[in-house]
C-alpha positions as CSV (number, residue, x, y, z in Angstrom):
1,Q,17.0,-4.1,-6.7
2,V,13.7,-2.5,-7.4
3,Q,13.7,1.0,-6.0
4,L,9.8,1.7,-5.3
5,V,8.6,5.6,-4.8
6,E,4.7,6.1,-2.7
7,S,2.5,8.9,-3.3
8,G,-0.7,10.3,-2.8
9,G,-0.5,10.3,1.1
10,G,-2.4,13.6,2.7
11,L,-4.4,15.1,4.7
12,V,-8.6,14.2,4.8
13,Q,-11.2,14.4,6.8
14,A,-13.0,11.2,8.7
15,G,-15.3,9.3,6.0
16,G,-13.0,10.8,3.0
17,S,-10.7,8.9,0.5
18,L,-7.5,8.4,-0.8
19,R,-5.8,7.2,-3.6
20,L,-2.0,5.9,-2.8
21,S,0.2,4.7,-5.5
22,C,3.5,2.9,-5.5
23,A,5.6,3.0,-8.4
24,A,8.5,0.6,-9.2
25,S,11.7,1.6,-11.1
26,R,12.1,-1.8,-12.8
27,T,9.5,-4.4,-14.1
28,I,7.0,-5.8,-12.0
29,F,6.3,-9.3,-12.8
30,S,3.6,-11.0,-12.4
31,T,5.2,-13.6,-10.1
32,D,5.7,-10.6,-7.7
33,V,3.4,-10.2,-4.4
34,M,3.0,-6.9,-3.7
35,A,1.7,-5.3,-0.5
36,W,0.7,-2.0,1.7
37,Y,1.9,-2.1,5.2
38,R,1.7,0.9,7.3
39,Q,2.8,1.8,11.0
40,A,1.2,4.5,13.3
41,P,3.4,6.6,15.7
42,G,4.3,3.9,18.5
43,K,3.1,1.3,17.4
44,Q,4.2,-1.7,15.1
45,R,4.2,-1.9,11.5
46,E,1.1,-3.7,10.4
47,L,0.0,-5.6,7.1
48,V,-2.7,-3.7,5.4
49,A,-3.2,-5.6,2.2
50,T,-1.3,-7.9,-0.5
51,I,-2.1,-8.5,-4.4
52,T,-0.6,-11.7,-5.8
53,S,-0.2,-13.2,-9.4
54,G,-3.4,-13.7,-10.9
55,N,-4.5,-10.6,-8.6
56,S,-5.4,-12.4,-5.8
57,T,-5.8,-10.1,-2.8
58,N,-5.9,-10.5,1.0
59,Y,-6.8,-7.7,3.5
60,A,-6.3,-7.2,7.2
61,D,-9.6,-7.4,8.9
62,S,-10.0,-3.5,9.5
63,M,-9.6,-2.5,6.1
64,K,-11.6,-5.1,4.3
65,G,-14.8,-3.3,2.6
66,R,-13.0,-0.4,2.9
67,F,-9.9,-0.6,1.2
68,T,-8.8,-2.1,-2.5
69,I,-5.3,-2.9,-3.6
70,S,-4.6,-3.1,-7.4
71,R,-1.6,-3.3,-9.7
72,D,-0.6,-2.4,-13.1
73,N,2.4,-4.5,-14.1
74,A,2.6,-2.5,-17.3
75,K,2.6,0.7,-15.3
76,K,5.0,-0.7,-12.8
77,T,2.3,0.6,-10.4
78,V,0.4,-0.5,-7.3
79,Y,-2.3,1.4,-5.9
80,L,-4.5,1.0,-2.6
81,Q,-8.0,2.8,-2.7
82,M,-8.8,4.2,0.8
83,N,-12.5,4.9,1.2
84,S,-14.2,5.7,4.5
85,L,-11.0,6.9,6.3
86,K,-10.6,6.7,10.3
87,P,-8.5,8.5,12.3
88,D,-7.4,5.2,13.5
89,D,-6.2,5.0,9.6
90,T,-3.3,7.4,10.4
91,A,0.0,6.3,9.6
92,V,2.9,6.0,7.1
93,Y,2.0,3.7,4.6
94,Y,4.6,1.6,2.7
95,C,4.9,-0.6,-0.6
96,K,6.6,-3.8,-0.5
97,L,7.9,-5.8,-3.3
98,K,8.7,-9.7,-2.9
99,R,10.1,-11.5,-5.5
100,V,11.5,-15.0,-5.3
101,G,15.2,-15.2,-4.5
102,F,15.6,-11.7,-3.8
103,V,15.4,-9.0,-0.8
104,D,12.2,-7.8,-0.5
105,S,12.1,-4.1,-1.0
106,W,10.4,-1.1,0.5
107,G,9.6,2.4,-0.5
108,Q,9.8,5.1,1.6
109,G,6.3,5.7,2.7
110,T,3.8,8.3,2.3
111,Q,1.9,10.1,5.3
112,V,-1.6,9.6,5.7
113,T,-3.2,11.8,8.1
114,V,-7.0,11.4,8.9
115,S,-8.8,14.2,10.9
116,S,-11.9,13.8,12.8
């Protein structure tokens, strides 16, 4: 199974930016679907963004125009650029790899805290 390690979280003021990275322990195939999720305290985990083969992207409505997901298969890394951050974006952010025929792989998460 592929191991995923997120990094780049931290404390930022409202309106600021962060770039999250998700490094995979093994090759990411172009057919793998990569995604970012987040979970705020007391809330269910929610989908933030996905990127599929051909770099087709999809975003949750509240993230459109502010967040950008990208992938570099050669570096085995997926990124989440987050701009115009709001206090409501405070959560633990998780990376997920979905590969056909395999159990989904999840990272351990990285904390993002946005102060007002």
